[in-house]
C-alpha angles and dihedrals in degrees: 000000000000090000091054091048090049092050091048090051092050091048091051092049090046091054092049090049093049093049091054094042092044091051091055092043090055091051090050092052091049092047093050090054090051094051096040111138096026129246118344119241111272118242107213088194088070088073089076121084076074132294119183103216111224121221110256132206115198113204120199115181112198139177122178092346100136093136095057109021098087090052090050093053094045090049090054091046091055092059112124100236135114108279092223089059098046134072131170120209117195107197106201109205109202097298120187094199133060096290095110092045092051090045093053091046092051092046088056091052103038113057096208096051125094126180118214112197138166144101134031122306114279100167137261101299094055089045091054091048091049089058096052098080089052097045113096101176127116085224124043118208120195122204135171116230093252095052118113130184145169121279093246095060097106091047088055090049092050091049092048095051090046092052095041108042089163091064117080102177128040129188125205117217114264115222128185121244123201089029095156096058095101143324093283092055092047092051089046088053094054093043091054093044094051092045100051108018088041117025101028093042090055092045091056091048093052098039096250133144113301123210114207116224098225091238131059093028128133126201130188110240089238089065093056090048092050101039099033134226128319118286105255094198095058122089093206101048091167094060093043091050091047090057092049090051090051091047089054092050093244115155121233121200136194117239118222092236138091129234117193122224134179121255128228106270104194136041092236091053090049092054092048093048094046092047087061092045094048092046091053092045091053090049091052093046092052092050093046091049091054088055093047092246091283096170136127139031096272142031092252091054090051091049091047091049090052093049090047099047094044091058093104090058092044091051093045096047095043092048093049089047090055089060090042090054091051089051090049090051091048091052101039104023090210124152095235090055091049090049091051091049090053093045094050101033105034106024109015098053091063102027089127101047106029098064090044092053089051090050090049091053090051095047095046094035087227109135091184087077088070089069086072091070095079087048090056089072092052087049089050092052092050091050091047092050089052092048094050090050090048093049092052091046094049093047101037105025108025092153091059097063109127138175114246128191122231115234116248140193126238114277135170 
């Protein structure tokens, strides 16, 4: 009797998991079709008729980023935009390397660059908030120190805001550079592509909950004044701010432009990064649950926000159930238990990524992509290890949650 009840419970949970995963998989497929071919060439002539160019403040928080920070500042300096309407604020966050020295040197050479230094490191959200009193732009752009982009990016942003006055926040599409370095970077590339070119693009199209990337995003100053500064206690300030925007009924759009970011290069770095991400996601889910998930302009946006923010719990429960199913099969040896173990452990854990990798291989006619599928399970195990660590830390040591940087390679 108990075995039958246990099997029925596992089947019910499996169905719930597949519904949620299938829903997101469908959105990813639709989004990839919408963004097929990449950004369209930008016609600078479209800025006539006329477009009032807003003043823009670019904020770059950085800690111990000496190998990439000069490239970040030079990339911002190359932006095709009137100098009197552009400023770049490097917010140095308690670095112990040459980041502040490089920042001061670049500020002396590049007229639009200012370096804000001082105090011990407190993480990215406090660094962003420290920049706000010094930012004079009508639009605030946020970039990580490893982010690179084309010189016409700000012109695209100005055109977008002019053509969409109802949108107050716009997110460029993150893409992964150095994707062919190793298996981890290739998997990171596909994960990022499916997430932003697929999932977020579809969410914008259908008026669903939008998750900002944390880099390559632009906000009207009026939004910051209405919604307030970034939450300094949250490890995923981008997700927490996205929920606040949705709760306030503020529309977020996707910009038809790429920004290039570095991947995670090593398994140990991936676990450390994802532990921070999962910890922040659990923080945000707990806060949203206390407010009853009252976010968004419509019921479907609220439902979508719930399904999105509960993903850490779905991933944790489904992963633990895969091991539970294996244990059940080892004890009982029954066919239903074996089937559940296969569903959870072999298929269910990668229901989102595996079909998309197969589709990518078919579309590109590159069968080598299929070799990534075994790596998906290693990727899954690394993510699960990070999530379990994050769950224990959030529950048992909530006061010990800290922001950690992800190591990078030199880039221009």
